[in-house]
C-alpha positions, 0 to 999 in steps of 0.5 A: 822169653817173648816167643814163649809168651806169645805162644802161651797167649795162643794156647790160652786163646785156643783153649778158650775157643775150644771150651766156649766155641766148642760147646756151641758147636756141640749144641749143634751136634745135639740139634742134629741128633735130637730126632724129628720135628716133634721128638726133638722140639724140646731139645732144640728149644733149650739149645736156642735159649742157651746159645742165644746170648753168647754164641757170637761172643765165643768166636772172639777167641778164634779171631784172637788166636789168628791175629796173635799167630799171624803177628807173632809167627808170620812164617809159620802162619803162612805155612799153615794156612797155605798147606792146610787151606782145605780144612781151614777154608771148609771150617770158615765157610761152615762158620758162616753158614752155621751163624746165618742158619742159626740166626735166620731159621726162625724167620723162614717163610716155609717149613721147607726153608726152616728145615733146610736152615736147621740142617745147615746149622746142625751139619756145620756144627759137626763139620767145623770142629772136625776140620779145625781138629784135623788142621791141628792134627796136621800141625801136631804130626809134623805134616806142615813144612815151611814155605808157601803151600809146601805140604800136600793139600790132602794128606796134610790133614787127611791122615790118622792123627788128623782124623782122630783129633778131628773126631775127638774135637767133635766129641769134646764139644758135644760133651761140653755142650751136654754139660752146659745144657744140663745146667741150663735145663736145671735153671729153666726148671725142665727136669725132663731135659735135665735127664736128657742132657745128663744121659748125653753128657755121660755118654759123650764123656765116655766116648771122648775118653775112649777117643782120647785113649785111642788117639794116643795109640794112633799117635804112637804109630803115626807121630812118634815124637808127639807121642813121646812128648805126651807121655813124658815130663810136662806133657804127661802131667797135663795128660794125666790132669786132663784124665783126672778132670774128666773122671771128676766131671763124670762123677759130678754129672752122675750126681747132677752137679752140673754147675761145677761140672762146667769148670772141671770139663773146661779144665779137662779140655784146656789141659789137653791143649796145653799138653799138646803145646808142651809135647812139641816144645820147642817146635812150632812146626814139628821137625821144621821150625822152632818158636825162636826161628818162627818168631817175629822181631822183638819189637813186634812181639813187645808191641803185640804183648802190650796190645794183648794185655791192654785188650784183655783189660777190656775183653775179660771184664766184658765177657765175665759180665756177659757170662754172669748175666747168663748164669744168673738167668737174667738173659733167659727167655721163656722156654718153648719147644722149637719146631720148624718155622717156630722162633717163639723163644725170641719172644 
């Protein structure tokens, strides 16, 4: 029971990071594809306003997942991080560069510097979720053996399952971001941006759905045990729940009901993460290590779970209050298009 509770905490944290952090990364995707300095200025201005109050807070879930994984399942953590060091290191570097670029691009001394920082932010926003998704694909497809760097440094994450999971992670983040940004545009009274992000939300939602279906076909050929878990029992139920939530989200987007679509989109993403966990149960590293084999001592798990419970008593109300202020518009700044070298949205 204790290992299962620790694993459940990881699944909850990973779902929260994929939804909240994923939406931040997705905003960077729309920054990258917004167009030139003049054509993309209004999109980038809304992205700046929407991300400003929350982008740092959202990364707390990544730290949470890493700490719980390391403490509760140390052998598996060491195996994963040493075999998948390439995508994990690339993601870590990307997160650093992305945060620095987002914070500093409005302080650039020249147009060239501002453009370079903007490019670093946008490109990192695409590469980071891809690499993180590729690492998950390597774990899920059973390419991480037990031991220090025992798996192949390249094929463990550059394979059919990892590539499709990485692409799906990027698409899901882009869809979440479009939904969130459409809702923020409604609140900011920018009808042209509502239409812009509505179109992006519908398009990215269809793309994410197509990738999810393609992913099942890829997994069927590349990781059959994972496919079997996703198409039977609890795994199938969660896959169907995700698909239904995705369809409801598209319907809400079509009707311009973006506030409610925030939550159904989050359910769609969270259901996929939970489905993956159920699909490979009882294994933590498929074909290599079960949850019980990987777990730390009962004493360690008890202390960890108590610490998590106490920490949530502080963290969750704090985040709830932050998001409540954001959704009410209390932290909004005046909207201005954002061009190279312009940071007026901070005014």
